[in-house]
N, C-alpha and C positions, 0 to 999 in steps of 0.2 A: 640550259633549262629555260623554259618559257617564262617570260616576264608578264605579269598581269598589269595591264594598263587600265586606269580609270579615267574616262575621257568623254569629252563632248566636242563637236567640231567648231571650235573657236580658235582665234589666233594662238592662245595659250595652249590649247590642245594640239594644234598642228605642230608646234615645236617638237613635241615628244614623238608623234607619229613619224614626222620627217626624220628625226634623229634615229629612231629605231629602224626605219627603212634604209637610211643611208648606211647604217652599221650592219645591216643584214641580220639583225637579232630576231629571234622567234618571240612573238608576243600574242597575247589574247586581249581582246577589247571588252571591257565592261563599261557600258554606256551609263554616264551620270547625266540624267536628263535634268538640266538646270532649271528649265521652265516648270518642271513638276516638283522641284524641291529635293531631288535625290541627294544633293550636296549636304543636306542637313540630317541625313539618315545616320543613326548611331554607329552602324557598322562602318560607314564611310569616314565618319569623324575619328574613328580609331586610327585610320590611315592618314587622313588629312585634317588635322584639328582646326585649320583655318577655314574649313568648309568651302574650299575651292579645288577645282580640278585644274590640271591633271595631277595624278599621283600614280606611283607604281609600287608593286611588290615584286622584288627579285628573290626568287627562292634560292638562287645561287649567289648570295651576297658575300660580304667579306668573310673570309675563313670558311666559306661554304655554308654559312648560316643565312636564313632568310632576313631580308631587310625591307622596310617600307620607307618610301621617300615622297615627300610632298614639296611643292614649289618647283615650277618648271625650270628655273635656272639651276637649282640644285640637282634636279634629275639629269639635265644635260651634262653638267660637270661630272656627276657620278658615272654616267655611261661613257664619257670620254676617257675617264681614268680606267674604267673597267676594261674597255676594249683597246686602249692605246691609240684611238683614232679621233681625228677632228678636234683635238684639244690644242694643237700647235706643235710643230716639229722640234722646237727648241724652247729653253726656259724663257728667253726673251719673247718668243712668239706666244707662249702660254700666258705670259703677263698681258700681252696685247689682247688676246682672246678674252681673258678675265675682265679687262677694262671695258671692252665693248659689250660683253654680256651683261655686266653690271649697269652700263649705260642704258641698255635696253630695259632691264628690270626696274631701274629707278627713274628713268626718264621717258623714253619713247613709249614704252608699254602703257604706263599710267596716263600720260598726257594724251596720246592718240586715243586711248580708251575713253577718256573723259570727253574728247572731241566727238567721238562717235555717240556717246550717251546724250550730250546736250544738243547736238545737231540733228540726230536721227530719231532718238527714242523719247527724250523728255517732252518735245512738243506734242507727242501723241499719247501722253499719259493721261490718266483720269484723276484729277483735273489736269489740263495741259500745263506744262512747265516750260514755256518758251522764254528763256532768260537771255537777253542780248549780251549782257556782260560775260556770262559763262561761255556762251558760244564764241565770242570774240577772243576771250582769254585763251581757251584751249586750242582754238584754230590757229592763233598766232604762235603759241608755244610749240605746237606740233610743227608748224612751218619752220620755226627756228631750228628745231632738232633735225629736221630733214636737211636743212642747210649745213649743219655740222656733219651729217652723214655724207652728203654730196661732196663736201670738201675733202673728207677722208678718202672717198672713192676716186677722187681726181688723181691720186698718186698711188693707189693700190687696186689690184684686181678685185679683191674681196675685202671685207670689212676690217679684219685684223692684219691684213698683209696680202701677199700674193699666194695665199692658200685658203681653201674653203674650210670653214670651221663651225663649231657650235654657235659662235657669235652670229654668223650668217643665218643659221637655222632659227635662232632666237628672234632676229629682227625681221625676217622676211614676212611673217604672218601679218603683223600690223602694217608694215610698209606696203604690202600688196593691196591693202584696202584704202589707199590714199585718196581715192575719189570720194569715198564716204566721209572722209575727214575734211572735205572741201579744200583739197590741196591741188597744186599744179606741179607737173614735172617739166614744164617748158623751160624753166630756169635751173633745172637740176638734171642735166643730161647724164652725169655720171651715175646718179641714183637710178635713172631710167635704164641705163645700160646694165647695171647690176641686177635690177629686178628682172629684166629679160633673161639674163644668164642663169640666175637661180631658179626662176620659174620653169625653165626648160629642162632642169635636172629630172630624170625619171623618178628618183626617190622622193623628190618634192611633190611631183604629180601624184604618186601613190599615197604619200602621207596626207596630202590635202584631200584626197578622195575618200578617206575613211569616214563612213557615215555621213558623207556630204549631203545625201538626200534628206537628212533629218534636220539640217540647219534651218533655222527660222529667225525672224526678226522680232516676234512677239508684239508687234504693233497691234493695238486694239484688244490685247489679251490682258485684262486687268489682273486676273489671278496670277498669271505668270509674272507680270511686272512687280506685283507685291512680293513674290518670292525672290525675284532677281535683285530688286533695287531697294526694298524697304525693310527687309528682315535682317536682324543682327546675325 
């Protein structure tokens, strides 16, 4: 049965569209226009109480009953269990997948996201927030995390091992935007190789393309900035 996806074309949103495409699952897209504040709508908060997308509603949930799920990592883990695909072929592999998925959720995602914010968005806010300490801190921490990832990929084809998994799907979105985080791949050749490999997957291309024409950076849009960055 069709999965209802609540989505906007950001790295977090891409995780879910890529996963759904890789698994060949039927889904419908409900756009959550974050610059317009759709993430605060009461009906959406019933599904995603943290007012963040993505979220899904699976009408064919556990025991055949509908279920709603928020948080991208939880969605990926659920879909991997539901389908039996991309969660790792053995228990040891599944542990490795969970480790790197958690690493993305607690490390690379927030740190690279903050790097994007302070390097690309904050200097263009009204009033401008050009904060050298924040820029240096998040740029450096993101670089450290990419070093961790590069060393892992030196001895593994994919992030959790020699198999493609939801960990790769989770990490790819942020990592694909490394230039906007003011990073370099010149000293991270294994990461560069992995990015090329994952980017070339047809399902990744399809997932990245969902509503891609609506993606914007909100520079100069004070009302959108207020909704994105200042509201509880």
